[in-house]
C-alpha positions in Angstrom: 38.5 45.5 -31.8 40.4 42.5 -30.4 40.8 39.5 -32.7 42.1 36.3 -31.2 44.0 33.8 -33.3 43.1 30.2 -32.7 45.2 27.5 -34.3 43.7 24.5 -35.9 45.1 22.3 -33.2 43.6 24.6 -30.4 40.3 24.6 -32.3 40.2 20.8 -32.5 41.0 20.6 -28.7 38.2 23.0 -27.9 35.8 21.0 -30.0 36.7 17.8 -28.1 36.2 19.6 -24.8 32.8 20.9 -25.9 31.8 17.4 -27.1 32.9 15.8 -23.8 31.0 18.4 -21.8 27.9 17.9 -23.9 28.2 14.1 -23.4 28.5 14.6 -19.6 25.5 16.9 -19.6 23.3 14.4 -21.5 24.5 11.5 -19.3 23.7 13.5 -16.1 20.2 14.4 -17.4 19.6 10.8 -18.4 20.7 9.6 -14.9 18.4 12.0 -13.2 15.4 10.9 -15.3 16.2 7.2 -14.5 16.4 7.9 -10.8 13.0 9.7 -11.0 11.5 6.8 -12.9 12.9 4.2 -10.5 11.7 6.2 -7.5 8.2 6.3 -9.0 8.1 2.6 -9.8 9.5 1.6 -6.4 6.6 3.1 -4.5 5.2 -0.1 -2.9 1.6 1.2 -2.8 1.6 2.1 -6.5 3.0 -1.3 -7.4 0.4 -3.1 -5.5 -2.4 -0.9 -6.8 -1.3 -1.7 -10.4 -1.5 -5.4 -9.6 -4.9 -5.0 -8.0 -6.2 -3.3 -11.1 -4.5 -5.8 -13.4 -6.2 -8.6 -11.5 -9.7 -7.2 -12.1 -10.4 -6.8 -8.4 -12.8 -4.0 -7.4 -10.8 -0.7 -7.4 -10.0 0.4 -3.9 -10.4 3.8 -2.4 -7.0 5.2 -1.7 -8.1 8.4 0.0 -10.7 7.3 2.5 -10.4 8.7 6.0 -12.2 6.5 8.6 -13.4 8.5 11.6 -14.6 7.8 15.1 -18.1 8.6 16.3 -16.9 12.0 17.5 -15.6 12.9 14.1 -11.9 12.5 14.9 -9.7 10.6 12.4 -9.1 7.0 13.3 -7.1 5.8 10.4 -6.4 6.2 6.7 -5.8 2.8 5.0 -3.6 2.6 2.0 -6.4 0.7 0.3 -10.0 0.3 1.4 -13.1 -1.5 0.1 -16.0 0.0 2.0 -18.5 -2.5 0.5 -16.5 -5.3 2.0 -15.3 -3.4 5.1 -11.7 -4.4 4.2 -8.7 -2.1 5.0 -5.3 -2.9 3.6 -2.0 -1.3 4.8 1.5 -1.5 3.2 3.8 -1.0 6.2 7.3 0.2 5.7 10.1 2.2 7.3 10.2 5.0 4.8 6.6 4.9 3.6 5.2 5.6 7.0 7.8 7.8 8.8 8.6 9.4 5.4 5.0 10.3 4.7 4.9 12.7 7.6 6.4 15.9 6.3 6.7 17.5 9.8 8.5 14.5 11.1 10.9 14.4 8.2 11.7 18.1 8.6 12.2 17.8 12.3 14.6 14.9 11.9 16.5 16.5 9.0 17.2 19.5 11.3 18.9 17.3 13.9 22.7 16.7 13.9 23.7 13.9 11.7 24.6 11.6 14.6 21.2 11.9 16.1 19.1 11.3 13.0 19.1 7.5 12.9 18.0 7.2 16.6 15.2 9.8 15.9 14.1 7.8 12.8 13.9 4.6 14.8 12.0 6.3 17.6 9.5 7.9 15.1 9.0 4.5 13.4 8.4 2.8 16.8 5.9 5.5 17.8 4.0 5.2 14.5 3.9 1.4 14.8 2.4 1.6 18.3 -0.2 4.1 17.1 -1.0 2.0 14.1 -1.6 -1.2 16.1 -4.0 0.7 18.5 -6.0 2.3 15.7 -6.2 -0.9 13.7 -7.5 -2.9 16.7 -10.2 -0.2 17.1 -11.0 -0.5 13.4 -11.4 -4.3 13.7 -13.7 -3.8 16.7 -15.9 -1.7 14.3 -16.3 -4.7 12.0 -13.6 -4.1 9.5 -11.2 -6.8 8.3 -7.6 -5.4 8.5 -5.0 -6.8 6.2 -1.3 -5.7 6.0 2.0 -6.5 4.5 5.5 -5.0 4.5 6.8 -2.8 1.6 9.3 -5.6 0.8 6.3 -8.0 0.3 5.2 -6.1 -2.8 8.5 -5.4 -4.4 8.4 -8.7 -6.4 5.8 -10.0 -8.8 5.2 -13.1 -6.7 4.8 -11.0 -3.6 2.2 -8.7 -5.2 0.3 -11.7 -6.5 0.3 -13.2 -3.1 -1.2 -10.1 -1.5 -3.8 -9.8 -4.3 -4.8 -13.5 -3.7 -5.2 -12.7 0.0 -7.5 -9.7 -0.8 -9.5 -11.8 -3.2 -10.0 -14.7 -0.7 -11.0 -12.2 2.0 -13.6 -10.6 -0.3 -15.0 -14.1 -1.1 -15.3 -14.8 2.7 -17.0 -11.5 3.3 -19.5 -12.1 0.4 -20.3 -15.5 1.8 -20.9 -14.2 5.3 -23.1 -11.4 3.9 -25.1 -13.9 1.9 -25.5 -16.1 5.0 -26.7 -13.2 7.1 -29.3 -12.4 4.4 -30.5 -15.9 4.3 -30.8 -16.1 8.1 -32.7 -12.9 8.1 -35.0 -14.2 5.4 -35.7 -17.4 7.3 -36.2 -15.5 10.5 -38.7 -13.2 8.8 -40.4 -16.2 7.3 -41.1 -17.6 10.7 -38.4 -20.3 10.8 -37.7 -21.8 14.3 -34.4 -21.5 16.1 -33.7 -25.2 15.5 -34.3 -24.7 11.8 -31.9 -21.7 11.6 -29.2 -23.7 13.6 -29.6 -26.6 11.2 -29.2 -24.2 8.3 -26.0 -22.9 9.8 -24.7 -26.4 10.2 -25.3 -27.1 6.5 -23.4 -24.0 5.6 -20.5 -24.9 7.8 -20.3 -28.4 6.3 -20.5 -27.1 2.8 -17.7 -24.5 3.5 -15.5 -27.2 5.1 -16.0 -29.4 2.1 -15.1 -26.6 -0.3 -12.0 -25.7 1.7 -10.9 -29.4 1.8 -11.3 -29.6 -2.0 -9.1 -26.6 -2.6 -6.1 -28.1 -0.6 
């Protein structure tokens, strides 16, 4: 057997070291948890989604894949309201390039000096593809709305985007109602002149409403 003798002073010093190590461990664990929480809260799409739900707007589809007639994928909006044909995108440097795992892995494998240039090129390529796909989506009758990730990092910015969505929904609803009314008048045998007069009335009423809101 080997029995070590520890003096009271050494024992006190060891206790202080253990206490300091425990404090460092707890502080490290707390910092990691905070970083995880901040990363989760800072996801622009999640922040905007929470504001949309809080504002009592219809809940959007966050997983819809819009396809072309041949079945190929056209685009996947960050938020979509199919009943209104509204697609909303939150554009950002990380949240678009960073979503593509294969691109991230490819860039990470490059020498450090080449990564920034590769990231910029990947972002530019993605932007060009997004513009083309969104133009095609608009040609299919969808309304396309977009903002940057910075636009939704503040309360005011999120409220501004929600207001844009709400106003677009009202416009779509008004147009849908107008189409139904025109169809009803047409089925009822209304003349072309009567329908045009009806459209003029709607236009005047809409202009009066818009003037009153400014």
